[in-house]
PDBQT receptor file of N, H, CA, C and O in Angstrom, charges set to zero:
ATOM      1  N   MET A   1       3.613 -13.593 -19.968  1.00  0.00    +0.000 N 
ATOM      2  CA  MET A   1       2.752 -12.623 -19.070  1.00  0.00    +0.000 C 
ATOM      3  C   MET A   1       2.820 -13.179 -17.596  1.00  0.00    +0.000 C 
ATOM      4  O   MET A   1       3.168 -14.334 -17.355  1.00  0.00    +0.000 OA
ATOM      5  N   TYR A   2       2.522 -12.425 -16.799  1.00  0.00    +0.000 N 
ATOM      6  H   TYR A   2       2.239 -11.486 -16.995  1.00  0.00    +0.000 HD
ATOM      7  CA  TYR A   2       2.403 -12.586 -15.422  1.00  0.00    +0.000 C 
ATOM      8  C   TYR A   2       1.254 -12.065 -14.683  1.00  0.00    +0.000 C 
ATOM      9  O   TYR A   2       0.494 -11.348 -15.334  1.00  0.00    +0.000 OA
ATOM     10  N   ALA A   3       1.005 -12.255 -13.592  1.00  0.00    +0.000 N 
ATOM     11  H   ALA A   3       1.623 -12.837 -13.063  1.00  0.00    +0.000 HD
ATOM     12  CA  ALA A   3      -0.212 -12.005 -12.866  1.00  0.00    +0.000 C 
ATOM     13  C   ALA A   3      -0.677 -10.525 -12.985  1.00  0.00    +0.000 C 
ATOM     14  O   ALA A   3      -1.812 -10.199 -13.335  1.00  0.00    +0.000 OA
ATOM     15  N   PRO A   4       0.315  -9.673 -12.658  1.00  0.00    +0.000 N 
ATOM     16  CA  PRO A   4      -0.130  -8.090 -12.791  1.00  0.00    +0.000 C 
ATOM     17  C   PRO A   4      -0.758  -7.722 -14.117  1.00  0.00    +0.000 C 
ATOM     18  O   PRO A   4      -1.658  -6.888 -14.214  1.00  0.00    +0.000 OA
ATOM     19  N   VAL A   5      -0.167  -8.477 -15.268  1.00  0.00    +0.000 N 
ATOM     20  H   VAL A   5       0.564  -9.155 -15.190  1.00  0.00    +0.000 HD
ATOM     21  CA  VAL A   5      -0.795  -8.044 -16.602  1.00  0.00    +0.000 C 
ATOM     22  C   VAL A   5      -2.105  -8.737 -16.713  1.00  0.00    +0.000 C 
ATOM     23  O   VAL A   5      -3.058  -8.143 -17.218  1.00  0.00    +0.000 OA
ATOM     24  N   VAL A   6      -2.220  -9.992 -16.262  1.00  0.00    +0.000 N 
ATOM     25  H   VAL A   6      -1.446 -10.475 -15.852  1.00  0.00    +0.000 HD
ATOM     26  CA  VAL A   6      -3.534 -10.558 -16.191  1.00  0.00    +0.000 C 
ATOM     27  C   VAL A   6      -4.464  -9.904 -15.428  1.00  0.00    +0.000 C 
ATOM     28  O   VAL A   6      -5.608  -9.905 -15.882  1.00  0.00    +0.000 OA
ATOM     29  N   THR A   7      -4.256  -9.307 -14.315  1.00  0.00    +0.000 N 
ATOM     30  H   THR A   7      -3.326  -9.307 -13.947  1.00  0.00    +0.000 HD
ATOM     31  CA  THR A   7      -5.128  -8.616 -13.696  1.00  0.00    +0.000 C 
ATOM     32  C   THR A   7      -5.547  -7.204 -14.323  1.00  0.00    +0.000 C 
ATOM     33  O   THR A   7      -6.628  -6.700 -14.019  1.00  0.00    +0.000 OA
ATOM     34  N   ARG A   8      -4.862  -6.722 -15.006  1.00  0.00    +0.000 N 
ATOM     35  H   ARG A   8      -3.983  -7.132 -15.252  1.00  0.00    +0.000 HD
ATOM     36  CA  ARG A   8      -5.187  -5.521 -15.902  1.00  0.00    +0.000 C 
ATOM     37  C   ARG A   8      -6.191  -5.784 -17.027  1.00  0.00    +0.000 C 
ATOM     38  O   ARG A   8      -7.089  -4.997 -17.327  1.00  0.00    +0.000 OA
ATOM     39  N   PHE A   9      -5.940  -7.063 -17.676  1.00  0.00    +0.000 N 
ATOM     40  H   PHE A   9      -5.211  -7.702 -17.432  1.00  0.00    +0.000 HD
ATOM     41  CA  PHE A   9      -6.807  -7.567 -18.732  1.00  0.00    +0.000 C 
ATOM     42  C   PHE A   9      -8.156  -7.768 -18.074  1.00  0.00    +0.000 C 
ATOM     43  O   PHE A   9      -9.182  -7.345 -18.607  1.00  0.00    +0.000 OA
ATOM     44  N   ASP A  10      -8.160  -8.427 -16.892  1.00  0.00    +0.000 N 
ATOM     45  H   ASP A  10      -7.327  -8.771 -16.459  1.00  0.00    +0.000 HD
ATOM     46  CA  ASP A  10      -9.419  -8.691 -16.027  1.00  0.00    +0.000 C 
ATOM     47  C   ASP A  10     -10.111  -7.245 -15.616  1.00  0.00    +0.000 C 
ATOM     48  O   ASP A  10     -11.332  -7.101 -15.670  1.00  0.00    +0.000 OA
ATOM     49  N   THR A  11      -9.402  -6.409 -15.289  1.00  0.00    +0.000 N 
ATOM     50  H   THR A  11      -8.410  -6.525 -15.246  1.00  0.00    +0.000 HD
ATOM     51  CA  THR A  11      -9.995  -5.086 -14.836  1.00  0.00    +0.000 C 
ATOM     52  C   THR A  11     -10.528  -4.269 -15.794  1.00  0.00    +0.000 C 
ATOM     53  O   THR A  11     -11.643  -3.764 -15.661  1.00  0.00    +0.000 OA
ATOM     54  N   TYR A  12      -9.795  -4.085 -16.795  1.00  0.00    +0.000 N 
ATOM     55  H   TYR A  12      -8.889  -4.494 -16.903  1.00  0.00    +0.000 HD
ATOM     56  CA  TYR A  12     -10.123  -3.154 -18.006  1.00  0.00    +0.000 C 
ATOM     57  C   TYR A  12     -10.809  -3.878 -19.168  1.00  0.00    +0.000 C 
ATOM     58  O   TYR A  12     -11.374  -3.213 -20.036  1.00  0.00    +0.000 OA
ATOM     59  N   GLY A  13     -10.784  -5.145 -19.213  1.00  0.00    +0.000 N 
ATOM     60  H   GLY A  13     -10.325  -5.685 -18.508  1.00  0.00    +0.000 HD
ATOM     61  CA  GLY A  13     -11.402  -5.794 -20.283  1.00  0.00    +0.000 C 
ATOM     62  C   GLY A  13     -10.694  -5.602 -21.522  1.00  0.00    +0.000 C 
ATOM     63  O   GLY A  13      -9.477  -5.426 -21.465  1.00  0.00    +0.000 OA
ATOM     64  N   GLY A  14     -11.362  -5.613 -22.779  1.00  0.00    +0.000 N 
ATOM     65  H   GLY A  14     -12.351  -5.756 -22.825  1.00  0.00    +0.000 HD
ATOM     66  CA  GLY A  14     -10.629  -5.599 -23.979  1.00  0.00    +0.000 C 
ATOM     67  C   GLY A  14     -10.806  -6.950 -24.714  1.00  0.00    +0.000 C 
ATOM     68  O   GLY A  14     -11.120  -7.998 -24.149  1.00  0.00    +0.000 OA
ATOM     69  N   MET A  15     -10.560  -6.800 -26.099  1.00  0.00    +0.000 N 
ATOM     70  H   MET A  15     -10.305  -5.949 -26.558  1.00  0.00    +0.000 HD
ATOM     71  CA  MET A  15     -10.663  -7.949 -26.853  1.00  0.00    +0.000 C 
ATOM     72  C   MET A  15      -9.284  -8.604 -26.805  1.00  0.00    +0.000 C 
ATOM     73  O   MET A  15      -8.222  -7.999 -26.948  1.00  0.00    +0.000 OA
ATOM     74  N   LEU A  16      -9.444 -10.071 -26.560  1.00  0.00    +0.000 N 
ATOM     75  H   LEU A  16     -10.307 -10.563 -26.444  1.00  0.00    +0.000 HD
ATOM     76  CA  LEU A  16      -8.125 -10.787 -26.553  1.00  0.00    +0.000 C 
ATOM     77  C   LEU A  16      -8.209 -11.879 -27.545  1.00  0.00    +0.000 C 
ATOM     78  O   LEU A  16      -9.295 -12.423 -27.745  1.00  0.00    +0.000 OA
ATOM     79  N   ALA A  17      -7.103 -12.255 -28.206  1.00  0.00    +0.000 N 
ATOM     80  H   ALA A  17      -6.221 -11.813 -28.043  1.00  0.00    +0.000 HD
ATOM     81  CA  ALA A  17      -7.145 -13.589 -29.041  1.00  0.00    +0.000 C 
ATOM     82  C   ALA A  17      -7.493 -14.566 -28.131  1.00  0.00    +0.000 C 
ATOM     83  O   ALA A  17      -7.276 -14.501 -26.921  1.00  0.00    +0.000 OA
ATOM     84  N   THR A  18      -8.116 -15.612 -28.804  1.00  0.00    +0.000 N 
ATOM     85  H   THR A  18      -8.292 -15.665 -29.787  1.00  0.00    +0.000 HD
ATOM     86  CA  THR A  18      -8.579 -16.856 -28.019  1.00  0.00    +0.000 C 
ATOM     87  C   THR A  18      -7.646 -17.460 -27.137  1.00  0.00    +0.000 C 
ATOM     88  O   THR A  18      -7.939 -17.697 -25.965  1.00  0.00    +0.000 OA
ATOM     89  N   ASP A  19      -6.445 -17.745 -27.675  1.00  0.00    +0.000 N 
ATOM     90  H   ASP A  19      -6.208 -17.552 -28.627  1.00  0.00    +0.000 HD
ATOM     91  CA  ASP A  19      -5.422 -18.310 -26.778  1.00  0.00    +0.000 C 
ATOM     92  C   ASP A  19      -4.897 -17.380 -25.603  1.00  0.00    +0.000 C 
ATOM     93  O   ASP A  19      -4.435 -17.806 -24.544  1.00  0.00    +0.000 OA
ATOM     94  N   THR A  20      -5.027 -16.150 -25.926  1.00  0.00    +0.000 N 
ATOM     95  H   THR A  20      -5.402 -15.804 -26.786  1.00  0.00    +0.000 HD
ATOM     96  CA  THR A  20      -4.601 -15.291 -24.557  1.00  0.00    +0.000 C 
ATOM     97  C   THR A  20      -5.553 -15.238 -23.763  1.00  0.00    +0.000 C 
ATOM     98  O   THR A  20      -5.247 -15.166 -22.573  1.00  0.00    +0.000 OA
ATOM     99  N   ARG A  21      -7.038 -15.253 -24.130  1.00  0.00    +0.000 N 
ATOM    100  H   ARG A  21      -7.287 -15.311 -25.097  1.00  0.00    +0.000 HD
ATOM    101  CA  ARG A  21      -8.191 -15.334 -23.088  1.00  0.00    +0.000 C 
ATOM    102  C   ARG A  21      -8.117 -16.562 -22.470  1.00  0.00    +0.000 C 
ATOM    103  O   ARG A  21      -8.462 -16.580 -21.289  1.00  0.00    +0.000 OA
ATOM    104  N   ALA A  22      -7.730 -17.659 -23.005  1.00  0.00    +0.000 N 
ATOM    105  H   ALA A  22      -7.450 -17.645 -23.965  1.00  0.00    +0.000 HD
ATOM    106  CA  ALA A  22      -7.631 -18.986 -22.234  1.00  0.00    +0.000 C 
ATOM    107  C   ALA A  22      -6.543 -18.847 -21.280  1.00  0.00    +0.000 C 
ATOM    108  O   ALA A  22      -6.670 -19.337 -20.157  1.00  0.00    +0.000 OA
ATOM    109  N   TYR A  23      -5.354 -18.149 -21.659  1.00  0.00    +0.000 N 
ATOM    110  H   TYR A  23      -5.251 -17.751 -22.570  1.00  0.00    +0.000 HD
ATOM    111  CA  TYR A  23      -4.299 -17.901 -20.525  1.00  0.00    +0.000 C 
ATOM    112  C   TYR A  23      -4.697 -17.166 -19.440  1.00  0.00    +0.000 C 
ATOM    113  O   TYR A  23      -4.436 -17.524 -18.292  1.00  0.00    +0.000 OA
ATOM    114  N   VAL A  24      -5.408 -16.005 -19.747  1.00  0.00    +0.000 N 
ATOM    115  H   VAL A  24      -5.620 -15.714 -20.680  1.00  0.00    +0.000 HD
ATOM    116  CA  VAL A  24      -5.859 -15.232 -18.668  1.00  0.00    +0.000 C 
ATOM    117  C   VAL A  24      -6.878 -15.958 -17.761  1.00  0.00    +0.000 C 
ATOM    118  O   VAL A  24      -6.767 -15.868 -16.538  1.00  0.00    +0.000 OA
ATOM    119  N   ASP A  25      -7.791 -16.621 -18.289  1.00  0.00    +0.000 N 
ATOM    120  H   ASP A  25      -7.881 -16.694 -19.282  1.00  0.00    +0.000 HD
ATOM    121  CA  ASP A  25      -8.777 -17.411 -17.480  1.00  0.00    +0.000 C 
ATOM    122  C   ASP A  25      -7.943 -18.463 -16.719  1.00  0.00    +0.000 C 
ATOM    123  O   ASP A  25      -8.240 -18.710 -15.551  1.00  0.00    +0.000 OA
ATOM    124  N   ALA A  26      -6.932 -19.086 -17.312  1.00  0.00    +0.000 N 
ATOM    125  H   ALA A  26      -6.691 -18.886 -18.261  1.00  0.00    +0.000 HD
ATOM    126  CA  ALA A  26      -6.224 -20.164 -16.473  1.00  0.00    +0.000 C 
ATOM    127  C   ALA A  26      -5.553 -19.557 -15.367  1.00  0.00    +0.000 C 
ATOM    128  O   ALA A  26      -5.522 -20.155 -14.292  1.00  0.00    +0.000 OA
ATOM    129  N   VAL A  27      -4.944 -18.296 -15.522  1.00  0.00    +0.000 N 
ATOM    130  H   VAL A  27      -4.969 -17.811 -16.396  1.00  0.00    +0.000 HD
ATOM    131  CA  VAL A  27      -4.201 -17.754 -14.368  1.00  0.00    +0.000 C 
ATOM    132  C   VAL A  27      -5.133 -17.277 -13.307  1.00  0.00    +0.000 C 
ATOM    133  O   VAL A  27      -4.876 -17.428 -12.112  1.00  0.00    +0.000 OA
ATOM    134  N   LEU A  28      -6.240 -16.687 -13.755  1.00  0.00    +0.000 N 
ATOM    135  H   LEU A  28      -6.449 -16.565 -14.725  1.00  0.00    +0.000 HD
ATOM    136  CA  LEU A  28      -7.373 -16.103 -12.696  1.00  0.00    +0.000 C 
ATOM    137  C   LEU A  28      -7.927 -17.392 -11.891  1.00  0.00    +0.000 C 
ATOM    138  O   LEU A  28      -8.361 -17.290 -10.744  1.00  0.00    +0.000 OA
ATOM    139  N   SER A  29      -7.874 -18.554 -12.563  1.00  0.00    +0.000 N 
ATOM    140  H   SER A  29      -7.521 -18.637 -13.495  1.00  0.00    +0.000 HD
ATOM    141  CA  SER A  29      -8.466 -19.505 -11.844  1.00  0.00    +0.000 C 
ATOM    142  C   SER A  29      -7.674 -20.366 -10.962  1.00  0.00    +0.000 C 
ATOM    143  O   SER A  29      -8.197 -21.246 -10.279  1.00  0.00    +0.000 OA
ATOM    144  N   MET A  30      -6.280 -20.094 -10.972  1.00  0.00    +0.000 N 
ATOM    145  H   MET A  30      -5.855 -19.379 -11.527  1.00  0.00    +0.000 HD
ATOM    146  CA  MET A  30      -5.311 -20.684 -10.048  1.00  0.00    +0.000 C 
ATOM    147  C   MET A  30      -5.735 -20.279  -8.622  1.00  0.00    +0.000 C 
ATOM    148  O   MET A  30      -6.162 -19.153  -8.367  1.00  0.00    +0.000 OA
ATOM    149  N   PRO A  31      -5.600 -21.218  -7.743  1.00  0.00    +0.000 N 
ATOM    150  CA  PRO A  31      -5.882 -21.187  -6.251  1.00  0.00    +0.000 C 
ATOM    151  C   PRO A  31      -5.269 -19.917  -5.596  1.00  0.00    +0.000 C 
ATOM    152  O   PRO A  31      -5.897 -19.125  -4.892  1.00  0.00    +0.000 OA
ATOM    153  N   ALA A  32      -3.992 -19.836  -5.916  1.00  0.00    +0.000 N 
ATOM    154  H   ALA A  32      -3.482 -20.479  -6.487  1.00  0.00    +0.000 HD
ATOM    155  CA  ALA A  32      -3.429 -18.578  -5.327  1.00  0.00    +0.000 C 
ATOM    156  C   ALA A  32      -4.031 -17.003  -5.785  1.00  0.00    +0.000 C 
ATOM    157  O   ALA A  32      -3.979 -15.997  -5.077  1.00  0.00    +0.000 OA
ATOM    158  N   MET A  33      -4.528 -17.089  -6.976  1.00  0.00    +0.000 N 
ATOM    159  H   MET A  33      -4.570 -17.906  -7.551  1.00  0.00    +0.000 HD
ATOM    160  CA  MET A  33      -5.188 -15.971  -7.552  1.00  0.00    +0.000 C 
ATOM    161  C   MET A  33      -6.434 -15.656  -6.851  1.00  0.00    +0.000 C 
ATOM    162  O   MET A  33      -6.742 -14.575  -6.349  1.00  0.00    +0.000 OA
ATOM    163  N   ARG A  34      -7.149 -16.804  -6.884  1.00  0.00    +0.000 N 
ATOM    164  H   ARG A  34      -6.898 -17.682  -7.291  1.00  0.00    +0.000 HD
ATOM    165  CA  ARG A  34      -8.593 -16.764  -6.316  1.00  0.00    +0.000 C 
ATOM    166  C   ARG A  34      -8.423 -16.228  -4.782  1.00  0.00    +0.000 C 
ATOM    167  O   ARG A  34      -9.174 -15.354  -4.351  1.00  0.00    +0.000 OA
ATOM    168  N   TYR A  35      -7.392 -16.805  -3.988  1.00  0.00    +0.000 N 
ATOM    169  H   TYR A  35      -6.781 -17.515  -4.338  1.00  0.00    +0.000 HD
ATOM    170  CA  TYR A  35      -7.006 -16.434  -2.718  1.00  0.00    +0.000 C 
ATOM    171  C   TYR A  35      -6.879 -14.929  -2.535  1.00  0.00    +0.000 C 
ATOM    172  O   TYR A  35      -7.517 -14.248  -1.731  1.00  0.00    +0.000 OA
ATOM    173  N   TRP A  36      -5.927 -14.498  -3.429  1.00  0.00    +0.000 N 
ATOM    174  H   TRP A  36      -5.409 -15.050  -4.082  1.00  0.00    +0.000 HD
ATOM    175  CA  TRP A  36      -5.452 -13.175  -3.618  1.00  0.00    +0.000 C 
ATOM    176  C   TRP A  36      -6.719 -12.172  -3.726  1.00  0.00    +0.000 C 
ATOM    177  O   TRP A  36      -6.851 -11.222  -2.954  1.00  0.00    +0.000 OA
ATOM    178  N   TYR A  37      -7.634 -12.476  -4.755  1.00  0.00    +0.000 N 
ATOM    179  H   TYR A  37      -7.527 -13.247  -5.382  1.00  0.00    +0.000 HD
ATOM    180  CA  TYR A  37      -8.716 -11.553  -4.932  1.00  0.00    +0.000 C 
ATOM    181  C   TYR A  37      -9.725 -11.766  -3.649  1.00  0.00    +0.000 C 
ATOM    182  O   TYR A  37     -10.393 -10.788  -3.311  1.00  0.00    +0.000 OA
ATOM    183  N   ALA A  38      -9.844 -12.801  -3.036  1.00  0.00    +0.000 N 
ATOM    184  H   ALA A  38      -9.301 -13.595  -3.310  1.00  0.00    +0.000 HD
ATOM    185  CA  ALA A  38     -10.778 -12.962  -1.932  1.00  0.00    +0.000 C 
ATOM    186  C   ALA A  38     -10.228 -12.057  -0.666  1.00  0.00    +0.000 C 
ATOM    187  O   ALA A  38     -10.929 -11.310   0.016  1.00  0.00    +0.000 OA
ATOM    188  N   GLU A  39      -9.004 -12.262  -0.528  1.00  0.00    +0.000 N 
ATOM    189  H   GLU A  39      -8.434 -12.869  -1.081  1.00  0.00    +0.000 HD
ATOM    190  CA  GLU A  39      -8.282 -11.555   0.722  1.00  0.00    +0.000 C 
ATOM    191  C   GLU A  39      -8.409  -9.959   0.269  1.00  0.00    +0.000 C 
ATOM    192  O   GLU A  39      -8.658  -9.139   1.153  1.00  0.00    +0.000 OA
ATOM    193  N   ALA A  40      -8.256  -9.560  -0.970  1.00  0.00    +0.000 N 
ATOM    194  H   ALA A  40      -8.054 -10.226  -1.688  1.00  0.00    +0.000 HD
ATOM    195  CA  ALA A  40      -8.329  -8.207  -1.299  1.00  0.00    +0.000 C 
ATOM    196  C   ALA A  40      -9.788  -7.757  -1.081  1.00  0.00    +0.000 C 
ATOM    197  O   ALA A  40      -9.982  -6.643  -0.593  1.00  0.00    +0.000 OA
ATOM    198  N   ALA A  41     -10.770  -8.507  -1.393  1.00  0.00    +0.000 N 
ATOM    199  H   ALA A  41     -10.613  -9.412  -1.789  1.00  0.00    +0.000 HD
ATOM    200  CA  ALA A  41     -12.166  -8.047  -1.270  1.00  0.00    +0.000 C 
ATOM    201  C   ALA A  41     -12.491  -7.761   0.213  1.00  0.00    +0.000 C 
ATOM    202  O   ALA A  41     -13.445  -7.053   0.537  1.00  0.00    +0.000 OA
ATOM    203  N   LYS A  42     -11.698  -8.314   1.051  1.00  0.00    +0.000 N 
ATOM    204  H   LYS A  42     -10.924  -8.889   0.787  1.00  0.00    +0.000 HD
ATOM    205  CA  LYS A  42     -12.177  -8.242   2.489  1.00  0.00    +0.000 C 
ATOM    206  C   LYS A  42     -11.498  -6.810   3.120  1.00  0.00    +0.000 C 
ATOM    207  O   LYS A  42     -11.831  -6.389   4.228  1.00  0.00    +0.000 OA
ATOM    208  N   GLU A  43     -10.569  -6.172   2.314  1.00  0.00    +0.000 N 
ATOM    209  H   GLU A  43     -10.299  -6.514   1.414  1.00  0.00    +0.000 HD
ATOM    210  CA  GLU A  43      -9.906  -5.002   2.828  1.00  0.00    +0.000 C 
ATOM    211  C   GLU A  43     -10.893  -3.932   3.227  1.00  0.00    +0.000 C 
ATOM    212  O   GLU A  43     -11.818  -3.647   2.467  1.00  0.00    +0.000 OA
ATOM    213  N   PRO A  44     -10.736  -3.336   4.372  1.00  0.00    +0.000 N 
ATOM    214  CA  PRO A  44     -11.713  -2.279   4.813  1.00  0.00    +0.000 C 
ATOM    215  C   PRO A  44     -11.566  -0.978   4.063  1.00  0.00    +0.000 C 
ATOM    216  O   PRO A  44     -12.472  -0.148   4.138  1.00  0.00    +0.000 OA
ATOM    217  N   TRP A  45     -10.537  -0.757   3.380  1.00  0.00    +0.000 N 
ATOM    218  H   TRP A  45      -9.801  -1.431   3.319  1.00  0.00    +0.000 HD
ATOM    219  CA  TRP A  45     -10.165   0.429   2.693  1.00  0.00    +0.000 C 
ATOM    220  C   TRP A  45     -10.077   0.209   1.103  1.00  0.00    +0.000 C 
ATOM    221  O   TRP A  45      -8.979   0.256   0.549  1.00  0.00    +0.000 OA
ATOM    222  N   PRO A  46     -11.111  -0.002   0.472  1.00  0.00    +0.000 N 
ATOM    223  CA  PRO A  46     -10.978  -0.279  -0.979  1.00  0.00    +0.000 C 
ATOM    224  C   PRO A  46     -10.620   0.932  -1.780  1.00  0.00    +0.000 C 
ATOM    225  O   PRO A  46     -11.135   2.032  -1.578  1.00  0.00    +0.000 OA
ATOM    226  N   GLU A  47      -9.712   0.690  -2.704  1.00  0.00    +0.000 N 
ATOM    227  H   GLU A  47      -9.293  -0.203  -2.868  1.00  0.00    +0.000 HD
ATOM    228  CA  GLU A  47      -9.171   1.698  -3.621  1.00  0.00    +0.000 C 
ATOM    229  C   GLU A  47     -10.324   2.069  -4.491  1.00  0.00    +0.000 C 
ATOM    230  O   GLU A  47     -11.153   1.224  -4.828  1.00  0.00    +0.000 OA
ATOM    231  N   PRO A  48     -10.403   3.518  -4.920  1.00  0.00    +0.000 N 
ATOM    232  CA  PRO A  48     -11.371   3.811  -5.962  1.00  0.00    +0.000 C 
ATOM    233  C   PRO A  48     -11.117   3.200  -7.271  1.00  0.00    +0.000 C 
ATOM    234  O   PRO A  48      -9.983   3.015  -7.712  1.00  0.00    +0.000 OA
ATOM    235  N   GLY A  49     -12.338   2.852  -7.957  1.00  0.00    +0.000 N 
ATOM    236  H   GLY A  49     -13.260   3.002  -7.598  1.00  0.00    +0.000 HD
ATOM    237  CA  GLY A  49     -12.067   2.297  -9.168  1.00  0.00    +0.000 C 
ATOM    238  C   GLY A  49     -11.560   3.287 -10.267  1.00  0.00    +0.000 C 
ATOM    239  O   GLY A  49     -11.520   4.494 -10.029  1.00  0.00    +0.000 OA
ATOM    240  N   PRO A  50     -11.177   2.780 -11.453  1.00  0.00    +0.000 N 
ATOM    241  CA  PRO A  50     -10.389   3.499 -12.412  1.00  0.00    +0.000 C 
ATOM    242  C   PRO A  50     -11.209   4.772 -12.934  1.00  0.00    +0.000 C 
ATOM    243  O   PRO A  50     -10.553   5.665 -13.471  1.00  0.00    +0.000 OA
ATOM    244  N   ASP A  51     -12.432   4.902 -12.830  1.00  0.00    +0.000 N 
ATOM    245  H   ASP A  51     -12.964   4.176 -12.394  1.00  0.00    +0.000 HD
ATOM    246  CA  ASP A  51     -13.290   5.956 -13.058  1.00  0.00    +0.000 C 
ATOM    247  C   ASP A  51     -13.742   6.917 -12.078  1.00  0.00    +0.000 C 
ATOM    248  O   ASP A  51     -14.448   7.879 -12.381  1.00  0.00    +0.000 OA
ATOM    249  N   GLU A  52     -13.336   6.663 -10.889  1.00  0.00    +0.000 N 
ATOM    250  H   GLU A  52     -12.763   5.882 -10.643  1.00  0.00    +0.000 HD
ATOM    251  CA  GLU A  52     -13.659   7.301  -9.703  1.00  0.00    +0.000 C 
ATOM    252  C   GLU A  52     -12.637   8.395  -9.384  1.00  0.00    +0.000 C 
ATOM    253  O   GLU A  52     -12.756   9.073  -8.364  1.00  0.00    +0.000 OA
TER     254      GLU A  52
C-alpha cells in the first residue's frame, strides 16, 4: 500500500483489520505525510469535500 491509498482510508474511513489500521496510522504519522497535510491545509483554494 502506498500514500494515496492510505489517504483514501483516512478520508473515507471504513473498517480495517488491526494490522492494516496500524500501517495506515504509521504512514500518516510520518514527517513527510504530516508536512504534506499541513501544506495542503494552507492552500487558498480548497477542493470541495466528497459530498459537496
